[in-house]
Steps between C-alpha positions, in 0.01 A plus 500: 500500500630247246817444698294443814295239311818322401615492863159364602535224238212628285699497177197498269367821661853645490507435124169683453625794704834519315319489173308810605825670598666417172230684310577821694871477554675233292851393607740215442476407866122470495502292180770278652292455815192418299693240301636337816159497666319366191758220472453416866121467466531290186419770239815424300388650169416829678835485681679475165298791367606721790862389472490586130367845586798561723738405217309701235427814706803514725784319316769660711335440836663248736177306495526457124855360540374262768217372274737455210726299728214287631363439157839438339482797268831650390544878554 
């Protein structure tokens, strides 16, 4: 459902749905998606929080490497 909301352009609703998903089945991909969506809708602090969770919880995930690259953090 969250992905459909993204496709429909309803990013705020997608964030709410992804936040429900993350409580049940956390993953680096979902945190990354939440970070991207939050950034796109102007919730930059929340985007950073989700990006930080990717790095903290999934340090070896490709998403963590991408965030480190974007944020200029050395591996």
